[in-house]
C-alpha positions as CSV (number, residue, x, y, z in Angstrom):
1,X,0.0,0.1,0.0
2,X,1.2,3.6,-0.9
3,X,2.2,5.7,2.0
4,X,3.6,9.4,2.4
5,X,4.8,11.3,5.1
6,X,3.3,14.8,5.1
7,X,4.9,17.7,7.0
8,X,2.5,20.4,7.8
9,X,2.5,24.3,8.5
10,X,-0.7,25.8,10.4
11,X,-1.9,28.8,11.1
12,X,-0.2,30.1,14.7
13,X,-1.9,28.5,17.4
14,X,-4.1,26.0,15.6
15,X,-2.1,22.8,15.6
16,X,-4.3,21.2,18.0
17,X,-7.5,22.0,15.7
18,X,-5.8,20.8,12.7
19,X,-4.5,17.7,14.7
20,X,-8.3,17.0,15.4
21,X,-9.7,17.7,12.1
22,X,-6.9,15.0,10.8
23,X,-8.5,12.3,12.9
24,X,-11.4,12.4,10.4
25,X,-9.5,11.9,7.2
26,X,-9.7,8.7,5.8
27,X,-6.1,7.1,5.3
28,X,-4.2,9.6,8.1
29,X,-2.7,6.7,10.2
30,X,-0.4,8.5,12.6
31,X,-0.4,12.4,13.4
32,X,2.2,14.1,15.8
33,X,2.4,18.0,16.7
34,X,6.1,18.7,16.5
35,X,8.7,21.7,17.5
36,X,10.8,23.0,14.6
37,X,10.1,24.2,11.2
38,X,6.9,22.5,10.8
39,X,3.8,22.0,13.4
40,X,2.5,18.5,12.3
41,X,3.9,15.2,10.9
42,X,1.7,12.8,9.6
43,X,1.5,9.6,8.0
44,X,-1.0,8.6,5.4
45,X,-1.9,5.3,3.7
46,X,-4.0,4.4,0.8
47,X,-4.8,1.8,-1.3
48,X,-3.6,3.4,-4.7
49,X,-1.1,6.3,-5.1
50,X,-4.0,7.9,-7.1
51,X,-5.8,7.7,-3.6
52,X,-3.1,8.9,-1.8
53,X,-2.7,11.9,-3.9
54,X,-6.5,12.6,-3.6
55,X,-6.5,12.3,0.2
56,X,-3.5,14.9,0.3
57,X,-4.5,17.2,-2.2
58,X,-8.3,17.2,-1.7
59,X,-8.5,16.7,2.2
60,X,-5.5,17.4,3.7
61,X,-4.4,20.5,2.1
62,X,-7.9,22.0,2.3
63,X,-8.4,21.6,6.0
64,X,-9.2,25.2,7.6
65,X,-5.8,26.5,9.0
66,X,-3.5,24.3,6.8
67,X,-1.0,26.8,5.5
68,X,1.3,24.6,3.6
69,X,2.4,21.2,3.2
70,X,5.6,19.3,2.4
71,X,4.9,15.3,0.9
72,X,7.3,12.8,0.6
73,X,6.3,9.3,-0.7
74,X,7.6,6.5,1.0
75,X,9.7,4.3,-1.2
76,X,10.8,1.8,1.3
77,X,10.7,1.4,5.0
78,X,11.0,-0.8,8.3
79,X,9.5,-0.7,11.5
80,X,11.5,-1.1,14.8
81,X,9.3,-1.7,17.5
82,X,10.7,-3.1,21.0
83,X,14.3,-2.0,20.5
């Protein structure tokens, strides 16, 4: 299944509101408020690349108070749990 990591900038002070809105977006499987250049980091998964693109461009980027995004399509990954 295609996955992407999306870095999100929000309006100042609206990180929690956007985080809550992301819980209703199909395909968002992880979401974090972070410190640094970006305000949130999320992981999105979809059955096809086309659906992944639709979720990011039509749902996430259009959420109120989302100012900008940077999307990185996952090429290969590993999960290290319990280390």
